[in-house]
N, C-alpha and C positions, 0 to 999 in steps of 0.2 A: 346702236347707231346704224342707220341704214347703209352708210358707206362701208363700214366695217363688215356688216353682215353680207352685203353684196360681194365684196372682195373675197370674203371667206367662201361664199357659195361658188365663186368663179375659180377657186383654188389658188388665189393670188397671195393669201395670207393664212396663217394658222390661227387657232382660237386663243392662244396664250401669248400673243405678241404685245409688247409695250406700246404706248401711244407713239413713242418715237419711231419704233419699227413700222407701225402702221403708216405713219406720215411718210417714211422713206419709201414704203411700198407704193403708196399713192403717187408720190412724186415720180417714181420709176415708171408707173403706168402712164402718167401724163407724158413723160418724156418719150416713151415708146410710141404712144399714139401720135404725138407731134412729128416723130420721125417717119412713121409708117404711112400715115395718111397723106394723100397728095394735097397741095394747096387748094385745089378745087373741092375735094372732099371736105376739108376743114371749113372752107367758106360756105359750102352748102348746108352744113350743120351748125354754123356759127360756133365752131369749136373753141373752147377755152377751158381753163381749169374749173370754173364754176359750172359750166355745162357738163363736164365730166362728173363732178360731185352730184349734180342733179340727176344725171342718168343712172348712176349707181344707186341712188336712193329709190328711184323708180323701179329698178330691177328687184329690189327687196320687196317693195309694195306689191308689185305684180305677182311675184311668186307666192306671197302671202294670200293673194286672192285666188290661187289655184292655177294660174297660167304657167305652163311648163317653160322651163328655161330655153329649150330649143326654139320655141315660138318667139320668145322675147328677143333672143339674139338674132333671129331672122329679120325682125322689124327694126333693129337698131341700124 
């Protein structure tokens, strides 16, 4: 799954987590982003949990195409 792979690549989860643990990590990431981003930043990117899932999937896809993580994170 793209989300799991991206979260693993970002060091947010390990390879051997259960689905429940991955779900908890994803929810924690969502909460952290909602707390850390300003209202203006969230509005500019139309932030919501579906947007987060979509962005994580894109991270996996872009790295599979050979784009380095540093470049991806600069563009986010």
